[in-house]
N, C-alpha and C positions, 0 to 999 in steps of 0.2 A: 504494500500500500504506500502511495506517495505522501510525502509531507513537505511543508514549506519550512525552510531554515532561513532565519532572518538574523543578521548581525546589526542590531539597531544602534541608535544614538546619534545619527547624523540627519541634517535637514534635507528635504527634497527640493531640487532645483531643476528647472528646465521646462520643456513643453511636451504635451501629450495629446493625442487625438482620441476623442471619446467614440466608442462603438455605437452601433444601433441598439435600440432599446429592446431588451428581452420581453418586457411586459407589453410592448406593442407588437413585436414580431409574432408571438405565439397566437394571439387571437386572429391576426391577419392571415397567418398560415392556415388556421382552421377555416377561415372565410373562403379559402379556395374550394372547399366542398360545395359551395353554393352555386357553382357554375360548371358547365361542361367545357367551357373555353379556358384558355391558358391565363393564369394570373402570374405576372412577372414582378418579382420583388427585388429591390436593391437595398444595400446597407443592412443586410441581415447578419447579425453577429454569430460567430462560430462558438456556440455554447452547447453544453451537454443537454440543456432543456430543448434547444432548437433541434438537435439531433434526435431527441426522443420524440418530438412532435412530427418530424419528418418520417421517422420509423413507424409511428402510429398511422400516419396517412398512407404510407406504403403498404401497411398491413391491410388497409381497406381497398387496395387496388389503385390508389392515386399514384401517378407517375410524377416523380420529382427529379429535377436536375439542378445541381449546385455547381457553380463556378465562382470560387472566392466568396464575396459578399452578395452574389446574385443567386436567386433561387427561382426556378420556374415550376409551377404546379399545374398539372393536368389531371382533373378529376372527371374526365369524360367516360372512364370505364371502371367506376367504383363497383366492386363485386362483393364487398362485405360491409355491413352496417353495424359492426360491433367494434367497440374499443375495449380490448381485453385487459384484465387485471395486471398481467405481467408488465405492461407498459404504463398503464394509468397510475399504478401504485407509487411510482417514483416522481410524479409531477401532477400537481393539482390542476394545472391549466388544461390538462387533457379533457376535462369536463366541457371545454369550449366546443368540442365537436358535436355535442348533443343538439344544440339549436340548429346548426346548419344541416345535419343529417335529417332531422325531423322535418324541417321546412322543405327540403328539396326532394327527399325520398319517402316521406310519410312514416318512417319508423327508424328506431335507433335502439341499440343495446350498449350502454356505456357503464363500465365499472365505476363504482364509487371511488373517488380520487384519494391519493395520498399526498406526498410532498413534504415540506418541512414540518417538523413537530412543534410548531409555535403556538398551537391552540386550535380550538374548534373553528372550522370554517364550513358550516353546513351548506348543502346545496338546496335547501328547501325553498329559497327565494327563486332559484332557477325553475324548480318543479312547479311551484304555485303559479308563476308567470306563464309557463307553457300550458298549464291546465286552464288558465283563464283564456288562452287562445284556442282552446278546444282539444288539447291533447289528452289522451288517456295514458296515465303513467302509473306504474307500480314498481316496487322494489322487490326483486327476486334474486335470492342467493348472492347478494352483494352487488347487483347490477340495477341500474335505472333502465327500465324497459318502457319505451314510449311509442305510441302510434297516433296517427292523425291522417285523415283523408286529405285535408288541406287546412292548415292553420288559419284562424280568423283573427282579424284585428280586435284589440281589446284595450281597455284602460287598466293599467297595472300600477299599483302603488306598492312598492317594496317596503317591508317592515324595517329594513336597515339599508344603509348605503353599501352596495356591493359592486365592486368593479367587474368581476367575472360574470356576475348575474346580469348587470346592465349589458355587457357585451354579448352574452348568450342570447338574451331576449331581443336585443337590437338586430342581431344576425337572423334570428328566426323570423322576425317581423318583416324583413325585407321581401320575403316571398309569401307572406300571409295575405289573405284576402281582406282588403279594406285598410283602415287606419288603426295603428297601434300607438298608444301614448304611455310612456314609461315615466311615472312620477317618482320623485326621490331618487333620481338616477345619479350614478357616480359621475363626477365632473373631471376626472383625471385626464391629463393630456393624452394618455394612451387610448382612452375611449374615443377622443376626438380623432386620433390617427386612424383607428379602425374605421370610424365613420367616413373619413376622407377616402380610404381605400374602397369601402363599399359604394360610395357615391361614384367613384371612378368606374366601378363595375356596373353602374346603372341604377343603384338604389336611390330612393327619395327619402332623405333624412334631414330633419331640421332640429336645431336645439342642442346638438352634441356639445358638451362642455358646460351645459347648464343642468339644473336638476329636473328639467322636463324635456324629454326627447320625443319627437313625433316622427313616426315612420309611416309612409304610404306604401303599401305592398305593391309589388310589380309581378308580372307573370314569369319573368326570367331575368337572370343577371348574365352579363357577358364577361369577357376577359378584360384585363386592364394592366397597367404598369403603375407601380407605387414604390416610393422610397420610404423606408421605415425611419421614424424619427430618432434623434439621438437619445441615449440613455441618461436621463437626469439623475438616476440613482448612482450609476457609475461616476458621473461627473461630481456629484456631491461627495462620494467616497474619496476621490482624489483631493477635493478641496479640504475635507476634514483631515486627511493625512498631511497635507501641506501645513495646515494650521497647527496641528499637534506637534509637528517636528520643527516649527518656526522656520518654514521654508518659503520659497517663492516659485510658483508654478503657473503656467499659462495653459489653459485648456482650449482646444479647437474642436470644431464639429459639435457644438452644443447649442441649446436653445435656452438662453438665460431667463426668458420670460416665464418658463415653466418651473423655475427654481427659487422663486421669491422667498419662501419660508426658510429654506436652507441658507440662502445668502444673507438674510436678515439676522439669523442666529450667529453666523460667522462674523459679521460686522460687529454684533454685540460683544463677541468674544475678543474683539480688538483687531481683527484682520482688516487690511486695506484691500478693497475689491473694486476692480474696474471691469466693465462689461461692454461688449460690442454686439453686433447683430448675431454673430455665431462664435464668440469667444469670451472667455472669462479669465482674468488674471487676479491671483491672490498673493498677498505678501503678509507674513506674520513676523514682525521684527522683535517680538518679546514673548514671554510666556503668555499663553492665552488666559483670558478671564473666564471663570465658570459661568455657564448660562443655564437657565431653567427652560424646559421645553415640555410640551404636552402634545402627543400625537393626535392627529385628527384626519378625517378624509380631506382630500384636496379641495380647496387651496391651503389647508392647514399643513402642519409639519408631518411629513410622511413617516409612517411606522417603519418603512424600509430604510430610513436614515437614522433611526433611534440609536442603534448599537454603535454606529460610527461617531456620532456626536458624543455619546457617552464615553467612548474611548478618548476623545479629546479632553473631555471634562476630567478624566482621571489625573491628568497632569496640569490642570489649570489652577489659577489662583482663586481661592475661595471654594464655595460649595454650590453645586448645581443640583436641582431637583428635576428628575426625569419621570414623567407620568405617562404610562402606556394605556391608551384607551381602546385600542383596536383588537389586540390579541392578549389573552389572559396568561400566556405562557412564554412571553417574549423577553424574559430576563435570564435565560439560561446561560448567556455569555458572562454574567456577573461573576459566577464562581471561577471561571477561567481568568477573568481580569484580576480577580483577587490573588490568583496564583502568581501574577506578575507584580504584585505589590499595591494594587489599587485599594482605596478605602471606600467601600460602597456598602450601604445598608439598605435592605429591601423592606418596605412596609406596604404590603398588599400590592397594588398596581403602581407603586411609586418607588423609585430608587433614589436615595440621597447619596450623591457622589462628592466626597471631600477630596479636593485636589491634593496630590502629593508632589514633592519636588522631583521625583523620578521613579521610573519603574525598572525592574531588573528582569532579565531574560529567564525563561523557564519553559518546560514542556506543557503545552495546552492542547485542548481538543475542541474543534469546531462542532457546534451542535445544529446549526442551520445556516442558510445562505448568508444573511446579513450579519449574523454573529461572527461568521468567518471574516468578513471585511473589518469588523470592529477589532478582532484579534490581530489582524495584519497591521492595522494602524497602531495599536498598542505595542506590537513587536517592533515597529519602526522607531518608536520612541525609547523603548527599554534599552538599558545598557547590557551588552553581552548578547548571547545567542538565545533565540526563542525558536522552538520547533512546534509547528502547528499541524496537528494530525487531522484526518478526515477532511482533507481539502477538496474531496469530490463535491462537497457542498458549494465551494467557491467556484468550481468549474461550471456549475449550473447557471451562474449569472454574470460572471466576469470573464471577458475575452482576453487571454494572455496577460493577466494582471501582473504576474511576476516579471514579464518582459517589459511591460510599461513602467512599472516601478523601478526596475533596474535602469531604464533609460533616464529616470529622474535622479539617479545616484544612489538608490537603495541597494544595500548588499543583501540580496535575496536570491535563493535558488531552490529547486526541487530536489529532494533526496528520496531514496527508496528504503 
């Protein structure tokens, strides 16, 4: 099993290009099931989750072709409407094939999903929304089994803001009969990127990026070309790493307008930040100041950035209070940060982080995707060697992260 070995203690300096967004690429890949024509995507990141989604589509008979960051999807000869457990168990986003399969083919059999063990992420919002559109759905032997002659437009009010739920229902509604209105919809930029791809395919969607999305169903969708948006979480991770190590880094291929909550917290911590249309420059000339944060659906502070900012807080001046409101089990990285010398106390869904002058290297274990990123940041700050185990979590969401960090001066490499 591979591990990351980090010799920390130095600042990050230089420039790095940000890859395409995992959380945008996965639903757009699933959207390829909605048409018999070819969907051509660019800026698709080389990630384990993307490979899993392509393998899942291939299992259904979808022909895929990948050349670097370009992927072509041809779902004209789908011969299986099942998403099996052996693939779905590793990645929660696999549930995103449910809506497209049901909308285009009238049936689907999708295993209940797995993914990171950061808390309960039930699919009941997906199921209720599809049932409101006329689907008959049952849970049989760990599978969601759904049928519908043709989905019908409906007004759907979700009990909670759910990104994958909004995406699944939006994709299903593109081929439904009549108008579908999704109230309390997720507003994340990745939802907007999916909507842009669907519109390029011929869908009629209004309101993406607001809490009310309106979809007018069409008889069929066609092929299209689409460029996947930059990954705002990867960008935020590099910014937190630069701030924690008192470095100076310029990011290219980014969308600063999607990152206001993260940039505001880093400025509050004392970083100097400049932004352009597609670049961000950060400089931290002194030890960061501790900041408080509370995770919330977009445009609030992203739960996917919580571990990274907590890692910065561990070496900041003062005390920062981190409140997690999205997932009930997303503090598993705290015990590992404590192994590096962090002073953190957990009280329910709140972590009180008292900044220390420095961390020291140790062996730690990644527990989920974003926890892995937080541990990498802490390792970059810590004096001495840190070895991070279970980095397959990291490979699910970060493209060549050790190469990119090495390009910024980090002493980091993989060991077996």
